[in-house]
ZAMARGU-4260 file (C-alpha; in steps of 0.2 Angstrom, whole numbers, plus 5000, padded with zeros to 4 digits):
<rodrens>
0) 5030/5027/5063 | 5025/5045/5059 | 5044/5050/5065 | 5052/5037/5053 | 5041/5047/5037
5) 5047/5064/5043 | 5064/5056/5043 | 5062/5049/5024 | 5053/5066/5019 | 5063/5076/5026
10) 5083/5071/5023 | 5077/5059/5009 | 5068/5066/4995 | 5070/5057/4982 | 5064/5042/4991
15) 5044/5039/4985 | 5030/5035/4996 | 5015/5023/4994 | 5002/5018/5006 | 4985/5012/5003
20) 4970/5012/5017 | 4981/5015/5034 | 4999/5019/5024 | 4988/5031/5016 | 4983/5040/5030
25) 4998/5040/5041 | 5008/5046/5028 | 4995/5060/5023 | 4993/5066/5040 | 5013/5064/5045
30) 5015/5078/5031 | 4999/5090/5036 | 4986/5081/5029 | 4970/5075/5040 | 4962/5059/5042
35) 4942/5059/5045 | 4925/5046/5046 | 4919/5040/5028 | 4901/5048/5027 | 4888/5034/5030
40) 4889/5023/5016 | 4881/5007/5021 | 4888/4997/5007 | 4905/4999/5012 | 4904/5008/5032
45) 4912/4991/5041 | 4916/4982/5025 | 4931/4968/5031 | 4937/4957/5018 | 4952/4951/5007
50) 4958/4956/4990 | 4967/4944/4978 | 4979/4956/4969 | 4983/4953/4950 | 5001/4963/4945
55) 5002/4967/4926 | 5016/4961/4914 | 5024/4975/4920 | 5026/4970/4938 | 5036/4958/4932
60) 5047/4967/4922 | 5052/4977/4938 | 5070/4973/4940 | 5068/4968/4959 | 5054/4957/4953
65) 5065/4949/4942 | 5079/4948/4956 | 5067/4942/4968 | 5061/4929/4957 | 5078/4921/4952
70) 5084/4920/4971 | 5069/4911/4974 | 5067/4902/4957 | 5051/4907/4955 | 5039/4909/4939
75) 5024/4921/4934 | 5016/4904/4941 | 5023/4900/4956 | 5025/4918/4963 | 5016/4917/4982
80) 4998/4927/4979 | 4998/4945/4984 | 4981/4946/4996 | 4979/4961/5005 | 4966/4962/5020
85) 4953/4978/5021 | 4944/4988/5033 | 4936/5002/5027 | 4929/5017/5036 | 4940/5031/5037
90) 4948/5042/5022 | 4959/5059/5018 | 4951/5072/5017
</rodrens>
């Protein structure tokens, strides 16, 4: 994965990265950042769970979203829910 990230970063600089949680960590580490255990915080130290993502209206105006919805005969109401699995413990410093 790190080789892929580095290749895209070096050879295709017009492509933007976005990463959440592990994605952020692996992108940062690949490009010279540092990942460490978070300082002790009982509220989030071993948090595991799921989070429902509620897209803004702007999300539905993106061309790729419109195309996906049209191709699959979906509406805002019938578009599958976006649910992320979460766990916390490390962070980018």
